[in-house]
Backbone as numpy.savetxt, mean C-alpha at the origin, in Angstrom:
# Nx Ny Nz CAx CAy CAz Cx Cy Cz
-3.30 16.42 9.77 -3.15 15.00 10.03 -2.97 14.82 11.54
-3.64 13.81 12.07 -3.48 13.49 13.48 -2.11 12.87 13.71
-1.51 13.19 14.84 -0.17 12.72 15.17 -0.09 11.19 15.17
-1.15 10.52 15.61 -1.09 9.06 15.68 -1.10 8.41 14.29
-1.46 9.16 13.24 -1.43 8.64 11.87 -0.09 8.87 11.18
0.76 9.69 11.76 2.00 10.08 11.11 2.92 8.89 10.79
3.15 7.95 11.72 4.02 6.81 11.36 3.51 6.01 10.16
2.20 5.78 10.08 1.64 5.04 8.95 1.82 5.84 7.66
1.64 7.14 7.72 1.82 7.98 6.53 3.28 7.95 6.07
4.20 8.02 7.01 5.62 7.95 6.65 5.94 6.62 5.97
5.40 5.54 6.49 5.61 4.23 5.87 4.96 4.18 4.49
3.76 4.72 4.36 3.07 4.76 3.07 3.94 5.47 2.02
4.57 6.56 2.42 5.42 7.31 1.49 6.59 6.47 0.97
6.99 5.46 1.73 8.08 4.58 1.31 7.61 3.41 0.46
6.34 3.02 0.59 5.89 1.78 -0.07 4.77 1.98 -1.09
4.32 3.18 -1.31 3.13 3.38 -2.14 3.28 2.90 -3.58
4.48 2.66 -4.02 4.68 2.15 -5.39 4.85 0.63 -5.44
4.75 -0.02 -4.31 5.00 -1.46 -4.23 3.72 -2.27 -4.47
3.06 -2.04 -5.58 1.82 -2.75 -5.90 2.13 -4.10 -6.54
1.33 -5.06 -6.21 1.40 -6.38 -6.87 0.41 -6.34 -8.03
0.86 -6.78 -9.19 0.05 -6.78 -10.40 -0.16 -8.21 -10.88
-1.29 -8.44 -11.50 -1.54 -9.70 -12.19 -1.99 -9.36 -13.60
-1.66 -10.23 -14.52 -2.11 -10.00 -15.89 -2.99 -11.16 -16.31
-3.94 -10.83 -17.13 -4.86 -11.85 -17.61 -5.53 -11.36 -18.88
-6.68 -11.90 -19.16 -7.41 -11.57 -20.38 -7.80 -10.11 -20.48
-7.93 -9.43 -19.35 -8.31 -8.02 -19.35 -7.11 -7.10 -19.18
-5.92 -7.63 -19.32 -4.72 -6.83 -19.14 -4.23 -6.90 -17.71
-3.28 -6.05 -17.37 -2.70 -6.04 -16.03 -3.59 -5.27 -15.07
-3.71 -5.79 -13.86 -4.51 -5.13 -12.83 -3.78 -5.16 -11.50
-3.91 -4.07 -10.76 -3.38 -4.02 -9.40 -4.25 -4.88 -8.50
-3.61 -5.66 -7.64 -4.39 -6.47 -6.70 -4.11 -6.09 -5.25
-3.19 -5.19 -5.03 -2.88 -4.75 -3.67 -1.39 -4.56 -3.50
-1.04 -4.09 -2.34 0.38 -3.90 -2.04 1.08 -5.24 -1.95
2.34 -5.24 -2.28 3.18 -6.42 -2.11 3.65 -6.43 -0.66
2.96 -7.19 0.16 3.18 -7.15 1.61 4.55 -7.70 2.00
5.15 -8.52 1.18 6.52 -8.95 1.45 7.47 -7.76 1.37
7.25 -6.91 0.38 8.07 -5.71 0.23 7.82 -4.73 1.37
6.56 -4.60 1.79 6.23 -3.71 2.89 6.96 -4.16 4.15
6.92 -5.46 4.43 7.58 -5.99 5.61 9.08 -5.78 5.53
9.64 -5.93 4.34 11.07 -5.70 4.14 11.43 -4.24 4.43
10.62 -3.32 3.95 10.86 -1.90 4.20 10.79 -1.61 5.70
9.82 -2.20 6.39 9.72 -1.98 7.83 10.98 -2.46 8.55
11.50 -3.62 8.15 12.73 -4.11 8.77 13.90 -3.17 8.48
14.02 -2.75 7.22 15.11 -1.85 6.85 15.03 -0.50 7.55
13.82 -0.08 7.86 13.62 1.19 8.57 13.77 1.04 10.09
13.98 -0.18 10.54 14.17 -0.40 11.97 12.89 -0.34 12.79
11.74 -0.57 12.14 10.47 -0.56 12.86 10.39 -1.83 13.69
10.15 -1.66 14.96 10.12 -2.79 15.88 8.96 -3.73 15.57
9.18 -5.01 15.81 8.17 -6.03 15.50 6.83 -5.73 16.16
6.86 -5.25 17.38 5.60 -5.02 18.09 4.76 -3.91 17.46
5.36 -3.07 16.63 4.63 -1.98 15.96 4.14 -2.36 14.57
4.69 -3.41 14.01 4.42 -3.75 12.61 2.97 -4.10 12.34
2.34 -4.88 13.21 0.95 -5.29 12.96 0.02 -4.08 12.90
0.19 -3.15 13.82 -0.66 -1.95 13.82 -0.42 -1.11 12.57
0.84 -0.98 12.18 1.14 -0.22 10.96 0.57 -0.91 9.73
0.62 -2.22 9.71 0.05 -2.95 8.56 -1.46 -2.76 8.49
-2.13 -2.72 9.63 -3.58 -2.45 9.62 -3.86 -1.06 9.07
-3.06 -0.08 9.49 -3.24 1.28 8.98 -2.97 1.34 7.48
-1.91 0.66 7.03 -1.60 0.64 5.60 -2.70 -0.03 4.79
-3.34 -1.04 5.36 -4.43 -1.72 4.66 -5.56 -0.74 4.36
-5.88 0.12 5.31 -6.91 1.14 5.09 -6.48 2.07 3.96
-5.21 2.48 3.98 -4.70 3.37 2.94 -4.66 2.65 1.59
-4.28 1.38 1.59 -4.25 0.59 0.37 -5.63 0.51 -0.26
-6.64 0.23 0.55 -8.02 0.13 0.03 -8.47 1.44 -0.60
-8.20 2.55 0.09 -8.59 3.86 -0.44 -7.84 4.18 -1.73
-6.55 3.89 -1.75 -5.75 4.15 -2.96 -6.21 3.27 -4.11
-6.51 2.01 -3.83 -6.95 1.10 -4.89 -8.25 1.60 -5.51
-9.17 2.09 -4.69 -10.43 2.64 -5.22 -10.16 3.83 -6.13
-9.30 4.73 -5.68 -8.98 5.92 -6.49 -8.26 5.54 -7.78
-7.31 4.65 -7.69 -6.57 4.23 -8.88 -7.47 3.50 -9.87
-8.43 2.73 -9.37 -9.37 2.04 -10.25 -10.24 3.06 -11.01
-10.64 4.12 -10.32 -11.43 5.17 -11.00 -10.59 5.87 -12.06
-9.34 6.12 -11.77 -8.45 6.76 -12.73 -8.27 5.85 -13.94
-8.02 4.57 -13.69 -7.85 3.62 -14.79 -9.12 3.54 -15.65
-10.27 3.54 -15.00 -11.54 3.45 -15.73 -11.75 4.71 -16.58
-11.40 5.87 -16.05 -11.55 7.11 -16.80 -10.62 7.13 -18.01
-9.47 6.51 -17.90 -8.52 6.44 -19.00 -8.89 5.37 -20.01
-9.81 4.51 -19.62 -10.20 3.42 -20.51 -9.26 2.24 -20.43
-8.52 2.17 -19.33 -7.56 1.05 -19.16 -8.26 -0.19 -18.66
């Protein structure tokens, strides 16, 4: 892992379970990270405001990749 990615990875390890779900006719589906919770974790971790936007952009990339993988897993399970 590149050193410049380490802070985003550390944050991901704290928030990776903070998915927002919606339920409807097809059952419950993940729609993305709960960004209010992500912001709360950043404040609790003492991450300075000037760093938060960049970390959120990095997390968005990780969120998209994780959502794709989780969707494939759900599809394979028949969920």
